[in-house]
N, C-alpha and C positions, 0 to 999 in steps of 0.2 A: 719707322716709328719704333721707339724703344718699348719693350714689353712693360706692362703695368706692374708696379710693385704690389706686394701682398696687401698693403693698406689701401692702395688705389683700387685693387680688384674688389675688396670687400665693400668699399664705398660705392663702386659702380653697381655691384649686385644689390646693395641696399637701395640705391637710387631707382633702379628699375622696378624692384618690388614695390616701393612706395608709389611710384608713378602708376603702376598697374592698379594698386589699391585705390588711388585717387580717381583713376578713370572709371573703375567699377562704381565708386560712390557718386561720381558725376553723372553716370548714365541713368536716365530716368526709367529705362526699361529693365533695370537690374536692381533687385534687393540684395545689397552686398553684405547685409548684417551677418549672414551665416557663411561667408566665404573667407578663406585664408589663402594667402599667396606666398609661394616659395619661388625663389629664382636662383639658378645656377648658371652664370655666364650667359644670360639671355634665354636660357631654357626655363620657361615659366610653368609652374604647376598650380592649378586651381583645385583646392580641396574644400570640403564642406557641403552645404546644402543650399538649394534654391527651391522655391515653391511651385515651379512649373518648368516644363521642357523648353518652352520658348525662352525663359530666362537662362536656362542651361546654355542655349545657343548664343544668346546676347552676351553672356559673360565672356565666353571664349572670343567673340568678335571684339569686345572691348579691350581685352588683353592684347590682341593682335595689333590694335591701333597704336600701341605705345612704342616709341622709338627705342631701339635696343633689344626688343623682343625678337628672338630668332625661331622660337618654337613654343607652342602652347600645348600642355598636356591637361586635358579637361577631366578631372577626377570627381567633379561635382555629382552629387546624388540629388535626384528630384524627390522631395518630400512634400506630397500634396496636402493641402489643407483638407480637413475632413469633408468640408462642403463641396470640394472639387472631385471627390472620389466617384468613379463610375465602374460598375462591374463590366466584365468582358463583352457581353451582348450589347449593353448600352454604348460602350466606347466604340465597338465595331460599327454600330449604326451611325453614331455621330461622325466618325472618321469618313465613312462612305458618303454621308450627306455633304461633308466638306469637299470631298473629291468631285461630287456631282457639279460643283460650281467652277471647276477648273477644266479648261479645254486642253486635252492632252494629245490626242491623235498621235500616231495612226491607229493604235490599239486602245486598250482600256486598262485602267489601274484599279485594283481592288485592295481594300484594307481589312485586316483581321487583327483582333486584339487578344493579348494573353498577359495577364498580370500587369496591365498598364502599358505594356510595350505594343506598339502597332507595327505590324508587318505589311509592307507594301509590295505587291507583285503586279506584273503586267508589262506593257511596252509603251514607250513614248517616242517621239520623233527626234528629240535632241535634249541636251543637258538642261537647257533653260526650262523646258516643260517638266523635266524631272524635279528641278529646284522648286518650281511653282507648286507641284504636288506635295513635296516635303514641307514647304512653308505653310500650305493650307492645313495639313494635318498637325504640324507643330503647334498651331494656335488653338487646337481643340482642347477644351477643358478635360482633364483626366489623363492626358498623355504623359507618360513617364519616360518614354524612349521610342525611337523609330528604327526599325530594321528595314533597310532599302534593298529590295531584290528586284527593282525595276530594271528592265533591259532597254537600251536605246537601239531602235531599229530604223534604218534608212535604206530605201531602195535606190538612192542616188549614189552613183559611183564617185568616190573621192578621187579627184584629179588635181595634180599640181598643188597638193595641200601644203607642202613645206613652203613653196614660194608664196602662196596666197597668205599664209599665216605670217611669214616674215614681212611681207608688204604691209600687212595690217599693223604689225608691231612698229614699223617705221612711221606709219601714219599717226599712230598714237604717241609717238615720241618715247617708246619704250626700248628702242635699240640705239643707245648712244654709241659714239665712236669707240669707246672703251668697253662696250658690252661684250660678254662672252656667252650670251644666250644662243643656244643652237636648237634648231627645229628639225626633227626627223619625222617621217611618216611612212606607214606601211599598212595597207589593207584597212584604211579608215582609222587607224590608231596613230595619234600624234605623240611623240616623245619630246619633252622639253628638258634641256640640261643647261647648267650655268648658274649664275648668281644674280639675285636682285637685292636692292638695298633695303627695301621695306616690304611688309606684308601687303600693303596697298599695291605696290608695283608687282609683286608676285601674283596677286589675284587678277590684276589687269592682264598680265601675260596669259594666265590660264584662261581667262574669259575670251581673249582674242583667239586662242587656239580652238576653243569650242565653237567659235563662229564659222569655222571652215565648213563648206558644204560637204556633206557626207561623212563628217567626223563622228565616230561612234565611241571613241575612248581617248582620253588624254592622260598620258603617263607623266606624272609630275616628279621629276628628279631635280628640280630647282632648289637652290640653297639660299635662304634669306640671311644676309650678313648683318643686318641691323645697323 
């Protein structure tokens, strides 16, 4: 395929930027009025403000859904409405109340707030429990950011993880004949390399890797081609 001319490259960049902007406007979970979008060859930057941390996350997810986006840099700032402001003791209590509704095992997770940022510490059994904890706290009114210091602990020894993950990828239709995705594993850590066409495919591969029994970490070296 011949390289794009400068005019074609500019048009492609404009098309991606406009598509991301439209997706942000389309998403009912995002107030896009304070967001500006920049694009450089599929590398998209979100700038501006949103009124909640949940919208900060939703905006990045919306951008990743757009075809041609290969990277998202989320520079949005959370500017809370005055009615949503909570001081640190109030926010700490609210965050821990939200955590009490999440089953995390094998240990426990605690939250503490500082200037609207919530720090999460403790242990969980897998990535999905950690995600559930983050999602619970992200929806708490007054949160401006989350710092995740949660550790994943499993007393199950990871065995044949590479083969098990590759089998799962084949079952999910994520390893086509021309796929260059490689799976490596050592001491409960899975390393993924290669290329995916979309962020949805990328996330599905990451998700499959985390499902391996005894997996404590997934190192994402995948490249999204768009």
